[in-house]
MARPA-589792 format. One record per residue (C-alpha): x, y, z; residue in three letters; residue number from 1. Coordinates in steps of 0.001 Angstrom, whole numbers. Layout:
BEGIN
((X, Y, Z), 'ALA', NUM) ...
END
This chain:
BEGIN
((20384, 8883, -22312), 'UNK', 1) ((19752, 8394, -18687), 'UNK', 2) ((20483, 4858, -17588), 'UNK', 3) ((18326, 4011, -14933), 'UNK', 4) ((14783, 2088, -14723), 'UNK', 5) ((12319, 3504, -12304), 'UNK', 6) ((8974, 3422, -11183), 'UNK', 7) ((7019, 6178, -12634), 'UNK', 8) ((7303, 9127, -9723), 'UNK', 9) ((3412, 10021, -10675), 'UNK', 10) ((1871, 7239, -9388), 'UNK', 11) ((3865, 6885, -5814), 'UNK', 12) ((2239, 3802, -4527), 'UNK', 13) ((-338, 761, -5610), 'UNK', 14) ((-3166, 2389, -3996), 'UNK', 15) ((-2616, 5479, -6384), 'UNK', 16) ((-2409, 3196, -9268), 'UNK', 17) ((-5776, 1433, -8510), 'UNK', 18) ((-7350, 4442, -8467), 'UNK', 19) ((-6046, 5531, -11694), 'UNK', 20) ((-7189, 2238, -12963), 'UNK', 21) ((-10715, 2410, -11857), 'UNK', 22) ((-10802, 5818, -13534), 'UNK', 23) ((-9278, 4105, -16579), 'UNK', 24) ((-11789, 1488, -16799), 'UNK', 25) ((-14410, 4255, -17691), 'UNK', 26) ((-12984, 4624, -20986), 'UNK', 27) ((-12656, 978, -21859), 'UNK', 28) ((-13495, 408, -25750), 'UNK', 29) ((-12644, 4200, -26235), 'UNK', 30) ((-9434, 4853, -28543), 'UNK', 31) ((-6736, 5713, -26642), 'UNK', 32) ((-5994, 8457, -29397), 'UNK', 33) ((-5597, 12210, -27782), 'UNK', 34) ((-9139, 12634, -27005), 'UNK', 35) ((-9234, 9820, -24825), 'UNK', 36) ((-5809, 10199, -23378), 'UNK', 37) ((-7347, 14022, -22360), 'UNK', 38) ((-10396, 12312, -21405), 'UNK', 39) ((-8415, 9804, -18780), 'UNK', 40) ((-6701, 13272, -17336), 'UNK', 41) ((-10053, 14788, -16988), 'UNK', 42) ((-11329, 11779, -14809), 'UNK', 43) ((-8546, 12237, -12729), 'UNK', 44) ((-9832, 15912, -12043), 'UNK', 45) ((-13311, 14857, -11546), 'UNK', 46) ((-12267, 12193, -9091), 'UNK', 47) ((-10035, 14380, -7292), 'UNK', 48) ((-7125, 12119, -8394), 'UNK', 49) ((-5113, 14988, -9513), 'UNK', 50) ((-5390, 18346, -8240), 'UNK', 51) ((-4296, 21367, -10256), 'UNK', 52) ((-2291, 24327, -9139), 'UNK', 53) ((-4013, 27100, -8000), 'UNK', 54) ((-2315, 29304, -10666), 'UNK', 55) ((-3370, 27122, -12930), 'UNK', 56) ((-6685, 26901, -12369), 'UNK', 57) ((-6914, 31282, -11886), 'UNK', 58) ((-10432, 31435, -11356), 'UNK', 59) ((-11688, 31707, -7575), 'UNK', 60) ((-14687, 29433, -8177), 'UNK', 61) ((-12527, 26517, -9905), 'UNK', 62) ((-10044, 26874, -7212), 'UNK', 63) ((-12832, 26809, -4423), 'UNK', 64) ((-14387, 23507, -6108), 'UNK', 65) ((-11180, 21825, -6468), 'UNK', 66) ((-9695, 22370, -3095), 'UNK', 67) ((-12816, 22202, -1208), 'UNK', 68) ((-12511, 20477, 1917), 'UNK', 69) ((-15995, 19617, 2960), 'UNK', 70) ((-17148, 17108, 492), 'UNK', 71) ((-16729, 13528, -659), 'UNK', 72) ((-18509, 14261, -4280), 'UNK', 73) ((-16969, 14074, -8021), 'UNK', 74) ((-16141, 17607, -9493), 'UNK', 75) ((-19038, 18636, -11968), 'UNK', 76) ((-18620, 17407, -16082), 'UNK', 77) ((-18757, 21484, -16646), 'UNK', 78) ((-16197, 22534, -13899), 'UNK', 79) ((-13756, 19691, -14955), 'UNK', 80) ((-14144, 21025, -19204), 'UNK', 81) ((-13199, 24344, -17679), 'UNK', 82) ((-9943, 23003, -16221), 'UNK', 83) ((-8995, 21311, -19369), 'UNK', 84) ((-9216, 24248, -21440), 'UNK', 85) ((-6508, 25950, -18992), 'UNK', 86) ((-4584, 23050, -20643), 'UNK', 87) ((-4675, 24186, -23926), 'UNK', 88) ((-1773, 26013, -24251), 'UNK', 89) ((1668, 25357, -22831), 'UNK', 90) ((691, 22125, -20715), 'UNK', 91) ((-516, 19083, -22741), 'UNK', 92) ((-3421, 17563, -21162), 'UNK', 93) ((-3309, 14541, -23527), 'UNK', 94) ((134, 14052, -22168), 'UNK', 95) ((-523, 14132, -18337), 'UNK', 96) ((-3168, 11184, -19625), 'UNK', 97) ((-511, 9141, -21283), 'UNK', 98) ((2202, 9731, -18425), 'UNK', 99) ((-489, 8102, -15984), 'UNK', 100) ((-1675, 5111, -17914), 'UNK', 101) ((1972, 4160, -18654), 'UNK', 102) ((2458, 2362, -15156), 'UNK', 103) ((-846, 770, -15752), 'UNK', 104) ((732, -176, -19204), 'UNK', 105) ((3764, -1413, -17829), 'UNK', 106) ((2335, -3810, -15209), 'UNK', 107) ((96, -5445, -17947), 'UNK', 108) ((-3158, -3833, -16149), 'UNK', 109) ((-4574, -2517, -19320), 'UNK', 110) ((-3816, -1681, -22560), 'UNK', 111) ((-4009, 1910, -23517), 'UNK', 112) ((-1735, 2802, -26268), 'UNK', 113) ((-2409, 5430, -29084), 'UNK', 114) ((-1078, 2759, -31412), 'UNK', 115) ((-3275, 128, -30079), 'UNK', 116) ((-6511, 1536, -30655), 'UNK', 117) ((-9229, 1010, -27892), 'UNK', 118) ((-8397, 943, -24356), 'UNK', 119) ((-8799, -2832, -22911), 'UNK', 120) ((-8788, -3542, -18794), 'UNK', 121) ((-7208, -6902, -18636), 'UNK', 122) ((-8752, -9734, -16910), 'UNK', 123) ((-6129, -9572, -14467), 'UNK', 124) ((-6771, -5864, -13214), 'UNK', 125) ((-10343, -6626, -13085), 'UNK', 126) ((-9753, -9095, -10116), 'UNK', 127) ((-7151, -7003, -8719), 'UNK', 128) ((-10161, -4117, -8681), 'UNK', 129) ((-12478, -6642, -7093), 'UNK', 130) ((-9538, -8004, -4603), 'UNK', 131) ((-9877, -11084, -5618), 'UNK', 132) ((-5909, -10769, -6318), 'UNK', 133) ((-4222, -9623, -3358), 'UNK', 134) ((-1572, -6739, -3476), 'UNK', 135) ((1058, -9486, -2730), 'UNK', 136) ((407, -11856, -5406), 'UNK', 137) ((88, -9429, -8286), 'UNK', 138) ((2991, -7332, -7483), 'UNK', 139) ((5072, -10586, -6699), 'UNK', 140) ((4533, -12129, -9909), 'UNK', 141) ((5114, -8821, -11665), 'UNK', 142) ((7965, -8349, -10289), 'UNK', 143) ((9320, -11598, -11578), 'UNK', 144) ((8552, -10609, -15179), 'UNK', 145) ((9144, -6944, -15210), 'UNK', 146) ((12003, -6418, -17586), 'UNK', 147) ((14019, -3913, -19924), 'UNK', 148) ((14221, -4048, -23046), 'UNK', 149) ((9820, -4930, -23157), 'UNK', 150) ((7476, -4366, -25866), 'UNK', 151) ((5757, -1789, -24241), 'UNK', 152) ((7655, 843, -23275), 'UNK', 153) ((10658, 2136, -25938), 'UNK', 154) ((13648, 3730, -25409), 'UNK', 155) ((15741, 750, -23236), 'UNK', 156) ((17052, -1077, -26141), 'UNK', 157) ((20728, -1117, -24483), 'UNK', 158) ((19475, -2388, -21386), 'UNK', 159) ((19140, -6399, -20456), 'UNK', 160) ((17900, -6329, -16913), 'UNK', 161) ((14728, -7480, -14672), 'UNK', 162) ((15068, -5057, -12143), 'UNK', 163) ((13604, -6584, -9093), 'UNK', 164) ((15319, -9761, -9748), 'UNK', 165) ((18799, -7990, -10386), 'UNK', 166) ((18186, -6242, -7224), 'UNK', 167) ((17540, -9121, -5161), 'UNK', 168) ((20769, -10704, -6651), 'UNK', 169) ((22824, -7421, -5683), 'UNK', 170) ((21747, -7529, -2199), 'UNK', 171) ((22287, -11148, -1667), 'UNK', 172) ((25839, -10992, -3252), 'UNK', 173) ((26682, -7852, -977), 'UNK', 174) ((25358, -9632, 1998), 'UNK', 175) ((27610, -12793, 1263), 'UNK', 176) ((30863, -10696, 757), 'UNK', 177) ((30254, -8861, 3955), 'UNK', 178) ((30148, -11695, 5889), 'UNK', 179) ((33098, -13192, 4443), 'UNK', 180) ((34637, -10172, 5580), 'UNK', 181) ((33863, -11446, 8823), 'UNK', 182) ((30660, -8813, 9220), 'UNK', 183) ((27096, -9144, 10161), 'UNK', 184) ((25032, -8679, 7011), 'UNK', 185) ((22729, -5483, 6670), 'UNK', 186) ((21556, -5373, 3228), 'UNK', 187) ((22108, -1907, 1562), 'UNK', 188) ((21747, 1584, 3584), 'UNK', 189) ((19277, 3530, 1372), 'UNK', 190) ((22164, 5550, 83), 'UNK', 191) ((24110, 2564, -1527), 'UNK', 192) ((20762, 1081, -2766), 'UNK', 193) ((20417, 5187, -4499), 'UNK', 194) ((23785, 5571, -6134), 'UNK', 195) ((23581, 1399, -7577), 'UNK', 196) ((20094, -306, -7821), 'UNK', 197) ((18168, 2004, -10212), 'UNK', 198) ((21795, 2282, -12120), 'UNK', 199) ((21487, -1791, -11996), 'UNK', 200) ((20645, -1945, -16225), 'UNK', 201) ((22476, -5323, -16872), 'UNK', 202) ((23230, -8577, -15128), 'UNK', 203) ((26795, -8526, -15826), 'UNK', 204) ((26576, -5412, -13628), 'UNK', 205) ((25902, -7405, -10127), 'UNK', 206) ((29228, -8391, -9313), 'UNK', 207) ((30812, -4898, -10355), 'UNK', 208) ((28160, -3119, -8249), 'UNK', 209) ((28522, -5577, -5191), 'UNK', 210) ((32145, -4919, -5141), 'UNK', 211) ((32158, -1121, -5619), 'UNK', 212) ((29472, -1087, -2559), 'UNK', 213) ((31810, -2888, -303), 'UNK', 214) ((34558, -765, -1249), 'UNK', 215) ((32467, 2748, -625), 'UNK', 216) ((31522, 1024, 2590), 'UNK', 217) ((34685, -97, 3657), 'UNK', 218) ((36461, 3519, 2720), 'UNK', 219) ((33142, 5131, 4578), 'UNK', 220) ((33539, 3473, 7723), 'UNK', 221) ((37343, 3859, 8125), 'UNK', 222) ((36603, 7817, 8226), 'UNK', 223) ((35013, 9731, 10950), 'UNK', 224) ((33609, 13720, 11566), 'UNK', 225) ((34045, 15765, 8355), 'UNK', 226) ((36316, 13448, 6381), 'UNK', 227) ((33295, 10914, 6486), 'UNK', 228) ((31185, 13798, 5691), 'UNK', 229) ((33183, 14963, 2874), 'UNK', 230) ((33522, 11295, 1475), 'UNK', 231) ((30216, 10474, 1266), 'UNK', 232) ((29131, 13870, -476), 'UNK', 233) ((32229, 13597, -2808), 'UNK', 234) ((31206, 9768, -3627), 'UNK', 235) ((27747, 10303, -4149), 'UNK', 236) ((28446, 13292, -6494), 'UNK', 237) ((30809, 11259, -8817), 'UNK', 238) ((28515, 8459, -8837), 'UNK', 239) ((25408, 10628, -10329), 'UNK', 240) ((27699, 12001, -12652), 'UNK', 241) ((28538, 8633, -14005), 'UNK', 242) ((24987, 7637, -14173), 'UNK', 243) ((23416, 11098, -15476), 'UNK', 244) ((26556, 12441, -17265), 'UNK', 245) ((27586, 16207, -16698), 'UNK', 246) ((24923, 17686, -18460), 'UNK', 247) ((22387, 17050, -15363), 'UNK', 248) ((22629, 19508, -12419), 'UNK', 249) ((24093, 17326, -9081), 'UNK', 250) ((21167, 18320, -6897), 'UNK', 251) ((18838, 17194, -9510), 'UNK', 252) ((20774, 13903, -10102), 'UNK', 253) ((20530, 13349, -6560), 'UNK', 254) ((16950, 13797, -6128), 'UNK', 255) ((15993, 12107, -9012), 'UNK', 256) ((18078, 8714, -7520), 'UNK', 257) ((16167, 9555, -3892), 'UNK', 258) ((13030, 9623, -5688), 'UNK', 259) ((13520, 6336, -7805), 'UNK', 260) ((14733, 4646, -4418), 'UNK', 261) ((11610, 5829, -2553), 'UNK', 262) ((9086, 4659, -5309), 'UNK', 263) ((10723, 1584, -5906), 'UNK', 264) ((10864, 368, -2362), 'UNK', 265) ((7114, 1282, -1778), 'UNK', 266) ((6058, -1263, -4745), 'UNK', 267) ((8817, -3888, -3657), 'UNK', 268) ((7933, -4129, -62), 'UNK', 269) ((4256, -4982, -1244), 'UNK', 270) ((6101, -8497, -2525), 'UNK', 271) ((7140, -9172, 1320), 'UNK', 272) ((10663, -10327, -18), 'UNK', 273) ((12353, -7659, 1175), 'UNK', 274) ((12279, -5587, 4491), 'UNK', 275) ((13802, -2298, 6000), 'UNK', 276) ((16136, -2456, 8818), 'UNK', 277) ((17736, -6, 11272), 'UNK', 278) ((14727, 2365, 11733), 'UNK', 279) ((14186, 2378, 7915), 'UNK', 280) ((17951, 3177, 7030), 'UNK', 281) ((18550, -25, 5426), 'UNK', 282) ((16897, -2611, 2818), 'UNK', 283) ((17612, -6350, 2964), 'UNK', 284) ((15879, -9465, 2424), 'UNK', 285) ((12900, -10224, 5064), 'UNK', 286) ((14028, -13123, 7302), 'UNK', 287) ((10988, -15163, 6984), 'UNK', 288) ((11553, -14925, 3152), 'UNK', 289) ((14791, -16256, 2784), 'UNK', 290) ((14141, -19470, 1097), 'UNK', 291) ((11958, -17828, -1255), 'UNK', 292) ((14816, -15068, -2151), 'UNK', 293) ((17545, -17962, -2733), 'UNK', 294) ((14816, -19827, -4834), 'UNK', 295) ((14523, -16683, -7186), 'UNK', 296) ((17879, -15950, -7275), 'UNK', 297) ((18905, -19569, -8235), 'UNK', 298) ((16157, -20432, -10359), 'UNK', 299) ((14925, -17044, -12247), 'UNK', 300) ((17385, -15313, -14623), 'UNK', 301) ((17848, -11346, -14050), 'UNK', 302) ((18375, -11014, -17584), 'UNK', 303) ((15295, -10221, -20138), 'UNK', 304) ((13923, -12542, -22501), 'UNK', 305) ((12693, -12095, -25564), 'UNK', 306) ((9422, -11391, -27256), 'UNK', 307) ((8222, -11647, -31095), 'UNK', 308) ((5588, -9047, -30576), 'UNK', 309) ((3725, -6657, -28389), 'UNK', 310) ((1096, -9218, -28184), 'UNK', 311) ((3127, -11822, -26603), 'UNK', 312) ((4724, -9696, -24352), 'UNK', 313) ((967, -8847, -23352), 'UNK', 314) ((-71, -12161, -22793), 'UNK', 315) ((3030, -12812, -20792), 'UNK', 316) ((2367, -10070, -18243), 'UNK', 317) ((-1238, -11119, -17786), 'UNK', 318) ((-748, -14759, -17405), 'UNK', 319) ((-274, -15095, -13560), 'UNK', 320) ((1183, -18549, -14203), 'UNK', 321) ((4081, -17396, -16819), 'UNK', 322) ((6527, -17233, -14288), 'UNK', 323) ((5867, -20137, -11584), 'UNK', 324) ((7252, -19431, -8286), 'UNK', 325) ((10078, -21212, -7814), 'UNK', 326) ((9800, -22378, -4390), 'UNK', 327) ((6742, -23999, -5209), 'UNK', 328) ((8304, -27707, -4682), 'UNK', 329) ((8343, -30051, -1700), 'UNK', 330) ((12137, -29284, -1176), 'UNK', 331) ((12124, -25922, -886), 'UNK', 332) ((8760, -25648, 999), 'UNK', 333) ((10219, -28275, 3704), 'UNK', 334) ((12796, -25392, 4072), 'UNK', 335) ((10260, -22458, 4122), 'UNK', 336) ((8707, -24560, 6985), 'UNK', 337) ((11774, -24670, 8559), 'UNK', 338) ((12694, -20900, 8232), 'UNK', 339) ((9417, -20016, 9247), 'UNK', 340) ((9543, -22220, 12356), 'UNK', 341) ((12562, -20711, 13560), 'UNK', 342) ((11635, -17128, 12941), 'UNK', 343) ((8316, -17999, 15161), 'UNK', 344) ((10229, -19305, 17757), 'UNK', 345) ((12888, -15981, 17859), 'UNK', 346) ((9669, -13644, 17773), 'UNK', 347) ((7163, -15424, 19897), 'UNK', 348) ((9761, -17686, 22308), 'UNK', 349) ((10604, -21452, 21657), 'UNK', 350) ((8425, -22204, 24683), 'UNK', 351) ((5341, -20120, 23572), 'UNK', 352) ((4931, -21873, 20336), 'UNK', 353) ((6347, -25527, 21047), 'UNK', 354) ((2949, -27075, 21435), 'UNK', 355) ((1636, -25311, 18109), 'UNK', 356) ((4646, -26787, 16023), 'UNK', 357) ((3807, -30230, 17219), 'UNK', 358) ((-190, -29672, 16363), 'UNK', 359) ((946, -28667, 12567), 'UNK', 360) ((3128, -31847, 12000), 'UNK', 361) ((319, -33911, 10331), 'UNK', 362) ((-427, -30689, 7667), 'UNK', 363) ((918, -31030, 4134), 'UNK', 364) ((4083, -28986, 3457), 'UNK', 365) ((2227, -26140, 1929), 'UNK', 366) ((-520, -26477, 4937), 'UNK', 367) ((2579, -25888, 7019), 'UNK', 368) ((3733, -22938, 5605), 'UNK', 369) ((475, -21289, 5340), 'UNK', 370) ((-238, -21840, 8772), 'UNK', 371) ((2710, -20991, 9942), 'UNK', 372) ((2878, -17774, 7828), 'UNK', 373) ((-613, -16851, 9356), 'UNK', 374) ((827, -17612, 13157), 'UNK', 375) ((3672, -15608, 12700), 'UNK', 376) ((989, -12401, 11685), 'UNK', 377) ((-713, -13103, 14706), 'UNK', 378) ((2171, -12985, 16661), 'UNK', 379) ((3304, -9881, 15599), 'UNK', 380) ((101, -8211, 15755), 'UNK', 381) ((-575, -9470, 19472), 'UNK', 382) ((2543, -7553, 20089), 'UNK', 383) ((462, -4605, 19656), 'UNK', 384) ((-1658, -5280, 22110), 'UNK', 385) ((1106, -3730, 24850), 'UNK', 386) ((-15, -89, 23739), 'UNK', 387) ((-3010, -105, 25768), 'UNK', 388) ((-3266, 3551, 27387), 'UNK', 389) ((-31, 4486, 25573), 'UNK', 390) ((-934, 8190, 25496), 'UNK', 391) ((2453, 8761, 22928), 'UNK', 392) ((1441, 5852, 20512), 'UNK', 393) ((-2267, 7834, 20422), 'UNK', 394) ((-648, 11216, 19811), 'UNK', 395) ((850, 9706, 16804), 'UNK', 396) ((-2154, 8095, 15533), 'UNK', 397) ((-4418, 11154, 15840), 'UNK', 398) ((-1368, 13368, 14390), 'UNK', 399) ((-1279, 11258, 10958), 'UNK', 400) ((-5117, 10587, 10909), 'UNK', 401) ((-5313, 14361, 10849), 'UNK', 402) ((-3069, 14714, 8004), 'UNK', 403) ((-3816, 11743, 6043), 'UNK', 404) ((-5251, 13432, 3021), 'UNK', 405) ((-2826, 16448, 3389), 'UNK', 406) ((-1025, 16632, 73), 'UNK', 407) ((2607, 16445, 1793), 'UNK', 408) ((1572, 13197, 3496), 'UNK', 409) ((4363, 10658, 3602), 'UNK', 410) ((3100, 7020, 3593), 'UNK', 411) ((4626, 4611, 6396), 'UNK', 412) ((3726, 1759, 4233), 'UNK', 413) ((2826, 1350, 312), 'UNK', 414) ((-491, 2410, 715), 'UNK', 415) ((-2370, 5873, 1948), 'UNK', 416) ((-5149, 3367, 2762), 'UNK', 417) ((-3088, 696, 4707), 'UNK', 418) ((-1746, 3514, 6629), 'UNK', 419) ((-5220, 4695, 7654), 'UNK', 420) ((-6150, 982, 8687), 'UNK', 421) ((-2548, 893, 10726), 'UNK', 422) ((-3033, 4198, 12652), 'UNK', 423) ((-6944, 3040, 13115), 'UNK', 424) ((-6118, -281, 14398), 'UNK', 425) ((-3347, 855, 16734), 'UNK', 426) ((-5465, 3617, 18323), 'UNK', 427) ((-8379, 1072, 19176), 'UNK', 428) ((-5391, -1059, 20817), 'UNK', 429) ((-4505, 1993, 22995), 'UNK', 430) ((-7995, 2816, 23911), 'UNK', 431) ((-9909, 241, 25739), 'UNK', 432) ((-9768, -3599, 27216), 'UNK', 433) ((-10785, -5417, 24035), 'UNK', 434) ((-10226, -9356, 24577), 'UNK', 435) ((-9236, -9210, 20793), 'UNK', 436) ((-8550, -6834, 18262), 'UNK', 437) ((-7550, -8382, 14854), 'UNK', 438) ((-6696, -6139, 11828), 'UNK', 439) ((-6859, -7791, 8407), 'UNK', 440) ((-3224, -6760, 7298), 'UNK', 441) ((-461, -8724, 7150), 'UNK', 442) ((3090, -7498, 8667), 'UNK', 443) ((6457, -7808, 7688), 'UNK', 444) ((9625, -9084, 9878), 'UNK', 445) ((10317, -5130, 10018), 'UNK', 446) ((7219, -4594, 11929), 'UNK', 447) ((5198, -2422, 9481), 'UNK', 448) ((2190, -3790, 7051), 'UNK', 449) ((2598, -4849, 3620), 'UNK', 450) ((-938, -5810, 2527), 'UNK', 451) ((-4493, -6981, 3152), 'UNK', 452) ((-5897, -10279, 3748), 'UNK', 453) ((-9078, -10018, 1653), 'UNK', 454) ((-12946, -10858, 2201), 'UNK', 455) ((-12813, -9716, 5992), 'UNK', 456) ((-13393, -6659, 7674), 'UNK', 457) ((-10400, -4319, 7930), 'UNK', 458) ((-10625, -4435, 11715), 'UNK', 459) ((-12592, -7076, 14071), 'UNK', 460) ((-12691, -5709, 18142), 'UNK', 461) ((-13950, -8666, 20439), 'UNK', 462) ((-15195, -6889, 23541), 'UNK', 463) ((-16734, -8725, 26447), 'UNK', 464) ((-20462, -7763, 25906), 'UNK', 465) ((-20516, -6881, 22275), 'UNK', 466) ((-18841, -6913, 19015), 'UNK', 467) ((-17545, -4716, 16275), 'UNK', 468) ((-16019, -3743, 13063), 'UNK', 469) ((-14060, -874, 11906), 'UNK', 470) ((-14208, -450, 8055), 'UNK', 471) ((-11799, 2418, 6608), 'UNK', 472) ((-11256, 3715, 3432), 'UNK', 473) ((-9755, 7023, 1444), 'UNK', 474) ((-12193, 6651, -1237), 'UNK', 475) ((-14238, 9701, -2172), 'UNK', 476) ((-17353, 10198, -4660), 'UNK', 477) ((-19540, 7223, -6031), 'UNK', 478) ((-16368, 4588, -6328), 'UNK', 479) ((-16579, 5099, -2726), 'UNK', 480) ((-19992, 3188, -2885), 'UNK', 481) ((-19378, 1201, -5440), 'UNK', 482) ((-16280, -153, -3567), 'UNK', 483) ((-17294, -161, 50), 'UNK', 484) ((-21390, -230, -196), 'UNK', 485) ((-22123, -4170, -729), 'UNK', 486) ((-18502, -5455, 1373), 'UNK', 487) ((-18952, -3557, 4559), 'UNK', 488) ((-22471, -5478, 4784), 'UNK', 489) ((-21485, -8582, 3871), 'UNK', 490) ((-18097, -8676, 6052), 'UNK', 491) ((-19895, -7458, 8829), 'UNK', 492) ((-22782, -10021, 8508), 'UNK', 493) ((-19982, -12499, 8446), 'UNK', 494) ((-18508, -11470, 11551), 'UNK', 495) ((-21743, -11341, 13140), 'UNK', 496) ((-22543, -15104, 12396), 'UNK', 497) ((-18703, -16489, 13143), 'UNK', 498) ((-18462, -14056, 16822), 'UNK', 499) ((-21823, -15166, 18388), 'UNK', 500) ((-22143, -11721, 19838), 'UNK', 501) ((-26034, -10706, 20399), 'UNK', 502) ((-24859, -7165, 19855), 'UNK', 503) ((-22531, -5870, 17218), 'UNK', 504) ((-21848, -2223, 15635), 'UNK', 505) ((-20039, -1357, 12613), 'UNK', 506) ((-18084, 1565, 12095), 'UNK', 507) ((-17100, 2778, 8843), 'UNK', 508) ((-14662, 6081, 8535), 'UNK', 509) ((-14055, 7624, 5507), 'UNK', 510) ((-12700, 11327, 5124), 'UNK', 511) ((-16458, 12221, 4037), 'UNK', 512) ((-19173, 9908, 3560), 'UNK', 513) ((-21004, 9998, 55), 'UNK', 514) ((-24635, 10116, -21), 'UNK', 515) ((-25435, 6951, -1983), 'UNK', 516) ((-22577, 5341, 939), 'UNK', 517) ((-24927, 6778, 3603), 'UNK', 518) ((-28265, 5483, 2271), 'UNK', 519) ((-26934, 1874, 1754), 'UNK', 520) ((-26008, 1720, 5267), 'UNK', 521) ((-29172, 3190, 6031), 'UNK', 522) ((-31129, 696, 4458), 'UNK', 523) ((-29086, -1898, 6191), 'UNK', 524) ((-29755, -282, 9790), 'UNK', 525) ((-33494, 493, 8841), 'UNK', 526) ((-34664, -2369, 6493), 'UNK', 527) ((-31676, -5419, 7051), 'UNK', 528) ((-29523, -6509, 4981), 'UNK', 529) ((-29955, -10294, 4045), 'UNK', 530) ((-33006, -10109, 5968), 'UNK', 531) ((-31381, -8878, 9264), 'UNK', 532) ((-31013, -4930, 10578), 'UNK', 533) ((-27251, -4113, 11034), 'UNK', 534) ((-26022, -1030, 12993), 'UNK', 535) ((-23408, 625, 10660), 'UNK', 536) ((-22459, 3654, 11875), 'UNK', 537) ((-20734, 6058, 9429), 'UNK', 538) ((-18113, 8576, 10547), 'UNK', 539) ((-16133, 11152, 8595), 'UNK', 540) ((-12895, 11212, 9483), 'UNK', 541) ((-12936, 14213, 11552), 'UNK', 542) ((-15352, 12960, 13998), 'UNK', 543) ((-13379, 9924, 14323), 'UNK', 544) ((-10609, 11694, 15366), 'UNK', 545) ((-12543, 13670, 17791), 'UNK', 546) ((-14001, 10456, 19243), 'UNK', 547) ((-10245, 9450, 19857), 'UNK', 548) ((-9166, 12657, 21188), 'UNK', 549) ((-11989, 12642, 23901), 'UNK', 550) ((-10799, 8917, 24595), 'UNK', 551) ((-7217, 10407, 25304), 'UNK', 552) ((-8536, 12402, 27924), 'UNK', 553) ((-10823, 9739, 29678), 'UNK', 554) ((-7507, 7338, 29726), 'UNK', 555) ((-5098, 10462, 30971), 'UNK', 556) ((-8337, 10981, 33840), 'UNK', 557) ((-8587, 7709, 34877), 'UNK', 558) ((-9206, 4886, 32128), 'UNK', 559) ((-11594, 4185, 29396), 'UNK', 560) ((-13428, 900, 29400), 'UNK', 561) ((-15116, -1296, 27021), 'UNK', 562) ((-18735, -344, 28797), 'UNK', 563) ((-17899, 3423, 28374), 'UNK', 564) ((-17601, 2327, 24357), 'UNK', 565) ((-20459, 486, 24258), 'UNK', 566) ((-22790, 3416, 25593), 'UNK', 567) ((-21112, 5741, 22619), 'UNK', 568) ((-22009, 3130, 19928), 'UNK', 569) ((-25696, 2673, 21394), 'UNK', 570) ((-26360, 5972, 21583), 'UNK', 571) ((-25464, 6436, 17711), 'UNK', 572) ((-27857, 3248, 17102), 'UNK', 573) ((-30789, 4380, 19201), 'UNK', 574) ((-31231, 7902, 17515), 'UNK', 575) ((-31744, 5741, 14371), 'UNK', 576) ((-35242, 5495, 15571), 'UNK', 577) ((-35448, 9049, 15623), 'UNK', 578) ((-35214, 10061, 11905), 'UNK', 579) ((-37180, 9228, 8901), 'UNK', 580) ((-33517, 9834, 6813), 'UNK', 581) ((-29948, 9232, 7368), 'UNK', 582) ((-29147, 12965, 6639), 'UNK', 583) ((-31100, 13986, 9578), 'UNK', 584) ((-29542, 11040, 11443), 'UNK', 585) ((-25623, 12191, 10771), 'UNK', 586) ((-26301, 15809, 11672), 'UNK', 587) ((-26934, 14333, 15487), 'UNK', 588) ((-23375, 13131, 15444), 'UNK', 589) ((-21458, 16059, 16512), 'UNK', 590) ((-23555, 16409, 19774), 'UNK', 591) ((-23455, 12747, 20599), 'UNK', 592) ((-19845, 12715, 20562), 'UNK', 593) ((-19602, 16008, 22349), 'UNK', 594) ((-21890, 14603, 24906), 'UNK', 595) ((-19700, 11680, 25433), 'UNK', 596) ((-17021, 13629, 26554), 'UNK', 597) 
END
């Protein structure tokens, strides 16, 4: 049997997991037997979460429906059923449903197991879907509990590991041993992680693996040129054979280890406890989380604990307090404060933060930590303002946004939607002379976003004469309306009241704007939200990119001011009065964008 742990590579990031969970929630209360499993796979197709290959679909009308590029609607039930019929032969639709549910079960977000009867979506999952629990909180607390063996997944009887805790201990020990040799700790290289972390299945391997990594690294550094390349290749092959046995093709084995690494790192980074170093070549402990990681290493074993039953383990996963965060004590909070203060000085400059550090001395220890984390994130975001009129950065943003919906798109962050907000906010920082642009994401010490802050607009923009919020989503179908309709209007109203601007706009950007979403915003624009009209402008991703391209030309020919952006927004708003329905209103958008050039 293969001796590795991994996340299911079918669900490669938290966003896909969330979307799958939304689909599964529609089956809550239904038995997860073969029919239920097939129904779940059908929902994945219906909501465009899974796109069957053209050769599987065969018939042209099915191919056209699945691969349509100009719609936000779910697939029709009749189309979905015909597609499911294609899976009656060699490929098992029910099996695909079980596979997708596996990761959701693992996290304790649902009970979707044939042996357990009806599908249950847990209270924890429902809070997460409502964004009442952040990714960081959900995943960090899960990672501290995640273990093999467990009562949900079979086949891990000879394992005894909490993979995340074990990984932190391995990185920390390698850093310690490397420092003892007079070297600067660098964490683990991607290759070192691939060859050892996924195969860490027992705590007593940590010391041995750390020694082997140091030996591998030392031998590698003693070589150069072809000798170095040959050594790395030969070592990797030998290690893959050690892990998988001689029966697996080397190319496949090495590819699997790379996939396991990429998948796990997408999730692990959400915790904020690890960071990427050296231009994405190394995995290390985040500088601003060193105290927290030390507390984990000292207080939480890397070994698995025993459970008397599936029910006991399931309840354990659902209880966010089952493993208290070990740094929530006065002594560690004081050390976290000291560590964050030093990191803040390094990133902002000691003179720039001296007054701030003096002001927070009256806060409680937990209050200081919360304030310092927010201040550090603010400093990291402000560094992005140097992007103003940077055409190269804008070109990168445009290129990434144009391909973000493509099948081969590789995310920078843990979530495609976080990439969407990241590149949108960077583009806005390039464009013009805003007094402040405040995205809702939190940035890790590697300079890459790790998650969202909740209950605020995705991006808040403050200009001299007006305010603007920007909301981005990759959701399609009615899920777009369910998840975005009310929150967008609520977030914008909160911004209107906080900002004090007399004139404000909201831009909503999605690959395609669903008709229900459009009609909801039309109601806010014409009849009002909470007694007052708003201006919410729903743009397709293609239209938003067209605006960015025109803005790029304006910058290249002499600059772009916020007053020019205001004129475009006002033109969108003025057209509302010219139409009786939103469909006619948005048909005017391409002309307005073109005229802005």
